[in-house]
N, C-alpha and C positions, 0 to 999 in steps of 0.2 A: 568538374569540379564534384559538384550535385554525387554523375554518377561514379564519381571516387568517392563519396564518402558511402553512401547506400553500394556500390562493390567490395568494398572492402568492410563494411557488419559483418560480422559470423552469422551466421542461418537465426542457430537458436534463436539473437536478440531476434527476427523475425519472428521465431517458430513462438518465442515471448507476447509479440507484439499482435498477433492473431487470437492467441489464448485468450487476454486483458476486453480484445474487443469486442469475445467469443462472450465472455463472461460478462460486461456491463451489458452487453443486447439483451442478453439472462436475465441481472436485473431490475432491469425497467419494464417486468411482468409475478407481479402477487404466483405469489406458489410455495411450497414446503420445499424446506431442504435439510442438511444434514449441519451439521458443527462441527463435520467433514468437513465436507467441503467447501461453506463463512473460517474456513481455516486456511486453504489454499491459499489464497490476495495477501493476508500481510504471510504469511511463511515464506511465498517470493521474494517479495521486499525486503523481508526481512535478511534471509542470505543471501542478495542478492547487497542487501548494503553494511553484510560481513566479511561477505565475499570483495571490495569495491575495498574496504575500510582496513583491510588485511595485507591486502595485494600494494593498496594506494601509498599507505600512514603506520603500516607497519603495529610496530608495539607504544607507537603516540601514544601516553596517558591525552592530550589535552583534542588530540583529535575522535580519540572515543565521545570527552567527556561530554564533545561540540553534541555529535550524530543520538547521545544520549539525550543531551535538554531542549532538543530538532525534536527528539521519538515522544518529548514526556506533556511541549507542547499541539505537537498535533495528537494524540491520544487523545488529551480533553476534545482539539477539535473533531477528532472520529466518536465521539464518545456524547457531541451534539448536535449533531449530520444526524442522524435518527434520533432526537429527542420528538419528530414524530409520527417515529418505527408504529403500525401494531402488528404488535406478537404476538401468535398466538403456538405453547405447544400441546404436541400430538404427542402425549403421553403412554397410548400406549405403539409409536414405531417411533420414538424418542423427535422426529419433526421436528422443528420451524415452521410458522404459515408466518408469510414473512406478508411483510407491506410493497410495490411495489416501489425501490431506490430508484430512484435519475438521478439521485448526486453522482453513483461511483459510474460510470462510462465517463466523464472528465472526468473525475477527478481521475480515472483510471487513465487518460490518453494524457493526461496537465504534464501528469508523477510519472511517466516514459521520456515525454520528448523531455523535461528534464534533466532526468542521471542521464538519459541516452546522448542530451549536447555535452554537461557539460564530461563524462564520460568521451566522445569525440575532440575537447574541446582537450582533454586533460591529453588525449592518445597524441592529436598532432601540434598542442607544446608541453611538455611534461614538466617546461623550468614552473607553470602553473602550477604544480607542485606546490613548491616552496610558500608561493605569492600566500598573507595571510587570512587576504579580503575576499582571496579568493577559493580561496578555501575553507571559512570561517560559510559562506552563505553554498556553494557543496553544504558542507556537511547534515549543517539547516536543514538546508531545502528537504536532501535527501532525508537523514531525520525524519522531518518533520509526518512527508508523505510515507513512509512506513512506520509513526504511528498516530497517523489516522486511518490507517487500514486498522490496526492491530485498536486501535479504540472502537473503535464501527462493531469487530469482530466483537471486544470486550461486553459491550450493548448487550449483540447475539445472549452470551452463550452465560451474560445476570439474566438473562430474559430466560432464558434452559433453563433454570436456575428455581425460577418463580413458584409457587404452584401454582397448575392450569386453571387455570380462566375462558366463561364462555370468548373473548377477547378481551385480548390484555394491552390496552394501550403503555411504551413507556414513557414517562414522562424523570 
């Protein structure tokens, strides 16, 4: 069954996984980066979430509401994950120097596994789409993980808007 599952997964899903692993590994080293690069992961998960919602639930206000609640909670968690990060704005280049982020790789892998698992379950058993408990878990978790990445990005964005200092710990 595992072989069938893997072989029926679109190639673009595996490409996303490889991309996420490379981003997670790169984040474990401190270095300079741009806000555009930091926006890729939250944008990717937001787009994937929007596509999933539109594809699976259409215009259901309940579904969109649950997803947005998840995003709100996740944003708070994402903001907190970077509370001890050291960020320094390079005003000349507009880039941020950031300390190593060891939370990103495991977070990306768990997020991918959860989203992949829910999508597989829905593909195998479309009737789960109307199960209120499954649906709430899917939407709240999907939104929550997306929100974590948005919250982390907002923390980086805030750091880029602050007056540059020699070293700027975010509190």
